[in-house]
C-alpha positions as a Python dict, from the first residue, in 0.01 Angstrom:
ca = {
    (1, 'X'): (0, 0, 0),
    (2, 'X'): (-80, 226, -292),
    (3, 'X'): (55, 574, -278),
    (4, 'X'): (-234, 827, -332),
    (5, 'X'): (9, 1113, -384),
    (6, 'X'): (180, 925, -672),
    (7, 'X'): (-145, 852, -849),
    (8, 'X'): (-269, 1207, -800),
    (9, 'X'): (51, 1342, -938),
    (10, 'X'): (29, 1118, -1242),
    (11, 'X'): (-326, 1220, -1306),
    (12, 'X'): (-232, 1586, -1281),
    (13, 'X'): (58, 1543, -1525),
    (14, 'X'): (-166, 1360, -1775),
    (15, 'X'): (-428, 1629, -1742),
    (16, 'X'): (-173, 1906, -1809),
    (17, 'X'): (-45, 1724, -2114),
    (18, 'X'): (-401, 1673, -2243),
    (19, 'X'): (-474, 2045, -2181),
    (20, 'X'): (-156, 2151, -2366),
    (21, 'X'): (-250, 1929, -2662),
    (22, 'X'): (-599, 2077, -2663),
    (23, 'X'): (-475, 2442, -2660),
    (24, 'X'): (-228, 2363, -2942),
    (25, 'X'): (-507, 2212, -3150),
    (26, 'X'): (-730, 2516, -3088),
    (27, 'X'): (-477, 2765, -3208),
    (28, 'X'): (-614, 2945, -3518),
    (29, 'X'): (-487, 2816, -3848),
    (30, 'X'): (-499, 3033, -4157),
    (31, 'X'): (-676, 2929, -4474),
    (32, 'X'): (-801, 2598, -4339),
    (33, 'X'): (-1104, 2452, -4515),
    (34, 'X'): (-1436, 2435, -4330),
    (35, 'X'): (-1457, 2187, -4042),
    (36, 'X'): (-1729, 2022, -3827),
    (37, 'X'): (-1743, 2111, -3459),
    (38, 'X'): (-1476, 1914, -3256),
    (39, 'X'): (-1433, 1779, -2908),
    (40, 'X'): (-1160, 1874, -2663),
    (41, 'X'): (-847, 1658, -2710),
    (42, 'X'): (-1023, 1406, -2934),
    (43, 'X'): (-1101, 1645, -3211),
    (44, 'X'): (-1315, 1462, -3472),
    (45, 'X'): (-1220, 1108, -3382),
    (46, 'X'): (-1573, 1052, -3259),
    (47, 'X'): (-1689, 1094, -3619),
    (48, 'X'): (-1491, 797, -3743),
    (49, 'X'): (-1766, 538, -3762),
    (50, 'X'): (-1738, 246, -4005),
    (51, 'X'): (-1761, 228, -4293),
    (52, 'X'): (-1536, 531, -4354),
    (53, 'X'): (-1608, 541, -4727),
    (54, 'X'): (-1961, 644, -4629),
    (55, 'X'): (-1864, 876, -4346),
    (56, 'X'): (-1650, 1110, -4553),
    (57, 'X'): (-1898, 1155, -4835),
    (58, 'X'): (-2169, 1228, -4582),
    (59, 'X'): (-1948, 1502, -4427),
    (60, 'X'): (-1859, 1636, -4771),
    (61, 'X'): (-2232, 1699, -4847),
    (62, 'X'): (-2240, 1937, -4555),
    (63, 'X'): (-1888, 2093, -4555),
    (64, 'X'): (-1793, 2074, -4921),
    (65, 'X'): (-1559, 1858, -5128),
    (66, 'X'): (-1255, 1993, -4938),
    (67, 'X'): (-1286, 2005, -4558),
    (68, 'X'): (-1058, 1968, -4258),
    (69, 'X'): (-1064, 1740, -3961),
    (70, 'X'): (-859, 1708, -3645),
    (71, 'X'): (-768, 1363, -3516),
    (72, 'X'): (-626, 1430, -3174),
    (73, 'X'): (-314, 1633, -3225),
    (74, 'X'): (-303, 1593, -3599),
    (75, 'X'): (-492, 1795, -3863),
    (76, 'X'): (-604, 1643, -4191),
    (77, 'X'): (-766, 1772, -4510),
    (78, 'X'): (-1020, 1546, -4681),
    (79, 'X'): (-1042, 1592, -5061),
    (80, 'X'): (-1323, 1427, -5253),
    (81, 'X'): (-1348, 1634, -5573),
    (82, 'X'): (-1168, 1493, -5882),
    (83, 'X'): (-1054, 1837, -5985),
    (84, 'X'): (-922, 1916, -5639),
    (85, 'X'): (-742, 1579, -5624),
    (86, 'X'): (-584, 1652, -5966),
    (87, 'X'): (-464, 1986, -5833),
    (88, 'X'): (-311, 1816, -5525),
    (89, 'X'): (-111, 1577, -5736),
    (90, 'X'): (-3, 1835, -6001),
    (91, 'X'): (30, 2195, -5883),
    (92, 'X'): (78, 2111, -5515),
    (93, 'X'): (241, 1772, -5537),
    (94, 'X'): (565, 1883, -5367),
    (95, 'X'): (370, 2053, -5086),
    (96, 'X'): (179, 1740, -5018),
    (97, 'X'): (454, 1484, -5080),
    (98, 'X'): (543, 1425, -4718),
    (99, 'X'): (394, 1151, -4497),
    (100, 'X'): (315, 1187, -4126),
    (101, 'X'): (593, 1053, -3905),
    (102, 'X'): (394, 762, -3753),
    (103, 'X'): (536, 565, -3459),
    (104, 'X'): (551, 241, -3672),
    (105, 'X'): (756, 427, -3940),
    (106, 'X'): (990, 563, -3680),
    (107, 'X'): (1086, 224, -3553),
    (108, 'X'): (1021, -38, -3825),
    (109, 'X'): (1106, 186, -4120),
    (110, 'X'): (1443, 294, -3985),
    (111, 'X'): (1340, 634, -3859),
    (112, 'X'): (1128, 710, -4163),
    (113, 'X'): (1410, 666, -4412),
    (114, 'X'): (1254, 407, -4653),
    (115, 'X'): (1100, 503, -4981),
    (116, 'X'): (747, 475, -4849),
    (117, 'X'): (806, 682, -4539),
    (118, 'X'): (1092, 929, -4605),
    (119, 'X'): (1013, 1304, -4619),
    (120, 'X'): (1044, 1463, -4964),
    (121, 'X'): (1398, 1573, -5035),
    (122, 'X'): (1735, 1457, -5170),
    (123, 'X'): (1726, 1125, -4985),
    (124, 'X'): (1378, 1041, -5108),
    (125, 'X'): (1467, 1139, -5465),
    (126, 'X'): (1774, 908, -5457),
    (127, 'X'): (1558, 622, -5321),
    (128, 'X'): (1302, 682, -5595),
    (129, 'X'): (1583, 676, -5859),
    (130, 'X'): (1712, 343, -5730),
    (131, 'X'): (1364, 197, -5720),
    (132, 'X'): (1282, 330, -6072),
    (133, 'X'): (1608, 209, -6237),
    (134, 'X'): (1715, -94, -6042),
    (135, 'X'): (1401, -258, -5904),
    (136, 'X'): (1065, -155, -6050),
    (137, 'X'): (1161, -80, -6408),
    (138, 'X'): (979, -266, -6688),
    (139, 'X'): (1305, -440, -6789),
    (140, 'X'): (1372, -569, -6433),
    (141, 'X'): (1012, -676, -6374),
    (142, 'X'): (1009, -861, -6705),
    (143, 'X'): (1306, -1065, -6593),
    (144, 'X'): (1080, -1217, -6324),
    (145, 'X'): (806, -1324, -6562),
    (146, 'X'): (904, -1693, -6510),
    (147, 'X'): (836, -1658, -6137),
    (148, 'X'): (491, -1511, -6194),
    (149, 'X'): (401, -1785, -6439),
    (150, 'X'): (519, -2053, -6196),
    (151, 'X'): (323, -1913, -5904),
    (152, 'X'): (4, -1880, -6113),
    (153, 'X'): (37, -2248, -6213),
    (154, 'X'): (78, -2348, -5854),
    (155, 'X'): (-230, -2150, -5767),
    (156, 'X'): (-438, -2315, -6037),
    (157, 'X'): (-322, -2664, -5918),
    (158, 'X'): (-415, -2571, -5561),
    (159, 'X'): (-763, -2449, -5667),
    (160, 'X'): (-806, -2773, -5872),
    (161, 'X'): (-715, -2990, -5565),
    (162, 'X'): (-962, -2803, -5342),
    (163, 'X'): (-1239, -2836, -5607),
    (164, 'X'): (-1170, -3216, -5636),
    (165, 'X'): (-1188, -3259, -5262),
    (166, 'X'): (-1536, -3105, -5271),
    (167, 'X'): (-1636, -3350, -5548),
    (168, 'X'): (-1685, -3066, -5794),
    (169, 'X'): (-1934, -2874, -5581),
    (170, 'X'): (-1922, -2614, -5308),
    (171, 'X'): (-1718, -2301, -5267),
    (172, 'X'): (-1339, -2254, -5287),
    (173, 'X'): (-1205, -1974, -5060),
    (174, 'X'): (-982, -1764, -5284),
    (175, 'X'): (-888, -1469, -5067),
    (176, 'X'): (-609, -1652, -4872),
    (177, 'X'): (-486, -1812, -5197),
    (178, 'X'): (-438, -1471, -5366),
    (179, 'X'): (-273, -1349, -5050),
    (180, 'X'): (-24, -1637, -5072),
    (181, 'X'): (25, -1589, -5442),
    (182, 'X'): (111, -1220, -5407),
    (183, 'X'): (360, -1274, -5119),
    (184, 'X'): (530, -1569, -5288),
    (185, 'X'): (582, -1373, -5611),
    (186, 'X'): (721, -1076, -5430),
    (187, 'X'): (953, -1272, -5205),
    (188, 'X'): (1083, -1488, -5483),
    (189, 'X'): (1165, -1173, -5672),
    (190, 'X'): (1319, -1019, -5362),
    (191, 'X'): (1502, -1310, -5201),
    (192, 'X'): (1441, -1616, -5416),
    (193, 'X'): (1227, -1783, -5150),
    (194, 'X'): (870, -1902, -5101),
    (195, 'X'): (717, -1839, -4758),
    (196, 'X'): (354, -1947, -4813),
    (197, 'X'): (177, -2270, -4920),
    (198, 'X'): (308, -2623, -4924),
    (199, 'X'): (642, -2613, -5106),
    (200, 'X'): (833, -2408, -4849),
    (201, 'X'): (1212, -2479, -4814),
    (202, 'X'): (1248, -2367, -4448),
    (203, 'X'): (932, -2376, -4254),
    (204, 'X'): (1086, -2212, -3947),
    (205, 'X'): (1207, -1917, -4149),
    (206, 'X'): (874, -1897, -4342),
    (207, 'X'): (685, -1901, -4015),
    (208, 'X'): (895, -1616, -3879),
    (209, 'X'): (834, -1411, -4194),
    (210, 'X'): (458, -1472, -4180),
    (211, 'X'): (453, -1373, -3816),
    (212, 'X'): (642, -1047, -3885),
    (213, 'X'): (422, -951, -4177),
    (214, 'X'): (106, -1018, -3976),
    (215, 'X'): (228, -789, -3699),
    (216, 'X'): (336, -518, -3942),
    (217, 'X'): (-1, -502, -4116),
    (218, 'X'): (-182, -525, -3779),
    (219, 'X'): (-5, -216, -3659),
    (220, 'X'): (21, -16, -3983),
    (221, 'X'): (-181, 274, -4115),
    (222, 'X'): (-401, 485, -3893),
    (223, 'X'): (-486, 198, -3658),
    (224, 'X'): (-276, 334, -3369),
    (225, 'X'): (-458, 589, -3146),
    (226, 'X'): (-117, 695, -2993),
    (227, 'X'): (-21, 852, -3328),
    (228, 'X'): (-304, 1103, -3268),
    (229, 'X'): (-310, 1105, -2890),
    (230, 'X'): (59, 1080, -2780),
    (231, 'X'): (-48, 1066, -2410),
    (232, 'X'): (-151, 705, -2471),
    (233, 'X'): (221, 610, -2503),
    (234, 'X'): (244, 651, -2127),
    (235, 'X'): (39, 338, -2087),
    (236, 'X'): (258, 43, -1970),
    (237, 'X'): (320, -204, -2262),
    (238, 'X'): (180, 53, -2498),
    (239, 'X'): (197, 64, -2873),
    (240, 'X'): (550, 212, -2900),
    (241, 'X'): (705, -56, -2683),
    (242, 'X'): (525, -328, -2884),
    (243, 'X'): (644, -173, -3217),
    (244, 'X'): (999, -136, -3083),
    (245, 'X'): (1013, -512, -3028),
    (246, 'X'): (864, -572, -3369),
    (247, 'X'): (1127, -342, -3525),
    (248, 'X'): (1412, -542, -3365),
    (249, 'X'): (1261, -867, -3484),
    (250, 'X'): (1209, -735, -3836),
    (251, 'X'): (1564, -588, -3868),
    (252, 'X'): (1727, -916, -3751),
    (253, 'X'): (1527, -1117, -4009),
    (254, 'X'): (1616, -880, -4294),
    (255, 'X'): (1976, -870, -4196),
    (256, 'X'): (1999, -1252, -4197),
    (257, 'X'): (1856, -1253, -4555),
    (258, 'X'): (2120, -1007, -4668),
    (259, 'X'): (2405, -1190, -4487),
    (260, 'X'): (2292, -1516, -4643),
    (261, 'X'): (2301, -1373, -4992),
    (262, 'X'): (2639, -1208, -4925),
    (263, 'X'): (2803, -1519, -4787),
    (264, 'X'): (2673, -1755, -5053),
    (265, 'X'): (2741, -1514, -5337),
    (266, 'X'): (2421, -1645, -5502),
    (267, 'X'): (2386, -1634, -5874),
    (268, 'X'): (2007, -1603, -5845),
    (269, 'X'): (1851, -1308, -6008),
    (270, 'X'): (1696, -1148, -5700),
    (271, 'X'): (1652, -790, -5585),
    (272, 'X'): (1889, -845, -5292),
    (273, 'X'): (2160, -985, -5526),
    (274, 'X'): (2129, -682, -5752),
    (275, 'X'): (2152, -428, -5466),
    (276, 'X'): (2452, -614, -5315),
    (277, 'X'): (2632, -591, -5648),
    (278, 'X'): (2570, -217, -5645),
    (279, 'X'): (2694, -206, -5290),
    (280, 'X'): (3032, -340, -5402),
    (281, 'X'): (3058, -38, -5641),
    (282, 'X'): (2919, 224, -5399),
    (283, 'X'): (2938, 88, -5045),
    (284, 'X'): (2899, 424, -4883),
    (285, 'X'): (2554, 468, -5039),
    (286, 'X'): (2407, 119, -5093),
    (287, 'X'): (2431, 39, -4720),
    (288, 'X'): (2268, -266, -4560),
    (289, 'X'): (2010, -41, -4414),
    (290, 'X'): (1911, 97, -4755),
    (291, 'X'): (1883, -253, -4887),
    (292, 'X'): (1673, -364, -4588),
    (293, 'X'): (1450, -63, -4645),
    (294, 'X'): (1378, -172, -5003),
    (295, 'X'): (1315, -529, -4898),
    (296, 'X'): (1071, -412, -4637),
    (297, 'X'): (883, -173, -4876),
    (298, 'X'): (861, -444, -5140),
    (299, 'X'): (730, -705, -4906),
    (300, 'X'): (462, -467, -4766),
    (301, 'X'): (346, -373, -5113),
}
């Protein structure tokens, strides 16, 4: 038999938490840009109607090119003026350099320590230095020109086959092909492996990678309401539990890639090989977690 006292207590607790969040959000903030009227707890979430690229310009006509919104417990500033955007990325770039600590970043991105999620500071600057010098420099990227050429040739052959099957008429769907092209170029540069298309060395491993990437993109960005309304994490099998499982699966996959490169001592010119060679010189800094973070950031970009 269901316990009415238990359910009443849970409802009261949730109500108190919601009230606390509401009161915190209603505290006066100095120097905030103008803002539309908001709703209790939800803030301005009710204004988010697709397509967003039309919603924000419509609000800017009424509230100016710089205005503020509240999404649940988080405050945001929307900037739509080129001059204001330039000021954000020049005069105030350090002030605005941090990213919000989203739940996905906490679990999948090693407690917000990867280059794409870390707060501005010494750690982020060191990650940026590694990325600039060892991974994304022009010299390093030029070393992978052969990979890019090969993948483009494969794409053209694939398009040609599809066109032939349609007897030279009809449409050829390119979106998925460009998706596969991008991921294969990135992962061949990172790990020396193709995970999309026909010529895949290990279908089981490729399938696991595709599954992980699909889940990561599905749960990335601002798609999670619990990032704005933390009370939703109380729901059984909520977002955070799902992301925790994804993080474990992602970490195990990345660690296997690193262990494979380490045990085989591959001579391939890959990002993992480069970072492992640096790990031999500075093991206290080029840890496996740092390397996994760079693999993760590269594969998502």
